[in-house]
N, C-alpha and C positions, 0 to 999 in steps of 0.2 A: 633331702629326704621328703617324700610326699606326705600326704595326709595319713595314709595307712602306716607309714614308717613312724610318724610322730605318735600315732595312737599306740603302736606297738612299744615304743620307747616309754610312754607314760605307763602302760600296763606292766611292763617289766620293772620299771623303777618303783612302782608302788606295791609290788608283789613281795610279801614277807616270806614266801616259801622258796625252796631250792628251784632254780630255773635252768632248764635246758631249752635253748632256742635253736631250732634247726630247720632248714628249708631253703627254698629258692628265694633269696632276699633281693634278687635283681639289682645287685650292686657289686662292683668290682673293687679291688683294693685301691685303684686310682681315684675312685669317686669320693672316698672319704665318709660315706654314709655310716659305716660301722662305728666311727668315732662319735657319732651322735647318739648312740645307744648308751644307757646308763653305765656309770662306772661299776666295776665289780663283775662284769662279764668278761670272760677270757675265751679266746679261740681254742678250739679243740685240736688244732693242727699239730700240737706237740705229740699227739698220740697216733699220728699218721706215718706210714712208711715213706710217703712221697714228700719231697721238699716243696713242690708247687703243685698241689692237687687241683685239678680242674674237673668240673662236674658235667660239662657238655658231653652228651653221648655221640658216638660216631653217626648215628642216624640223624642228628641235627644238621649234618652237612657242613658244619663249621669245624675248624681245628680245635683241639682241646686246650686252647690257650687261655680262655676266659674262665674266671672263677666267679660264679654268681651264687653258688650254693654254699652255705655256711653252717657251722655248728658252734654255738657259744654256750658257756655254762657259768653259773655262779660258783663261788668257792665251795659251797656245800655239795656240789656234784663233781665226782671224780670220774674223769674220762680215761678208761683203760686202753681202748683201741678205737680207731676211727678210720674208715676207708670208704671209697666210692665203689659201689658194686656195678654190676652189668645191668643196663636198662632193658635188655632183651627186646629192643625195638618198640617198646610200648610208650616211651617218653623221650624227649630230647634232653633230659637230664638223667644222670646216673643216680641211683639211690644212695643215700648216705647210711652207712651202717656203723653204729656206735655200740660199745659195751660200756655201761656206766654203773656207778653205785653211789649211794649217798653216804656222806660222812668221810671219816679218815680211813675206814677199813676197806 
């Protein structure tokens, strides 16, 4: 995890508020960088219809095998649904669409 990743981990670790961290983290499951984030964040993949979601858009010219885009949440954030949308040719990543709420309700 580079300098930006370490700064992100420090920021998330010291944040007393509910956390939703989502975006192009430029790391795959094989790289292990997600394990370097603070404890207490869980992946939102349980709310996805796909068993292995990949965020690369077809316009990127690469197969959708790689997952570099992630959504992670603290326990105070409840993720109801999560999916990758259509990039519409404007990005090489598909947008992440989440429905979330705070607390147990």
